[in-house]
C-alpha angles and dihedrals in degrees: 000000000000098000116086118221116221116235098258135120099225135028130195119228092256091056091046093051091050093049091048092040092228133112118269092246088061091055090049090049092050088048089056093047101041109054093195089073104084114163119194116247121224123215087267089053093249115153117241115190121204123222091257090054090052092048090051091048089053089053090048091051091050092049094048103037103022103035097030098235122158118235089262092047092048090052091052092046092050090051090048091050092050093048091047090053091051092049090049091051091050091052090051092051092049090049092052091049090052090052091048091048091050091051092048091050090052090051090048091053091048094054096040 
């Protein structure tokens, strides 16, 4: 991702649109289409985006503008990316458990 995200907790929609290099109405539209983008609302109903929202918006922009996905295709791709990450994490956990089990069995043999 070419855009750098400043080290802040919250971003207003104007800042987000500048970082993404899109108009604010595009950010609002993506927010309505992609339910994973959930900005916090202030008492004056101003949107405050978290860093994770901004990271997801950067991925959405890349999928739509860079990779040429439609909105529907980008939604499917995001879901696929998230599921793939979860499967990868599960594989890592299982691998670590296998290593721990192997080590424990070696210890058991040593003390038997």
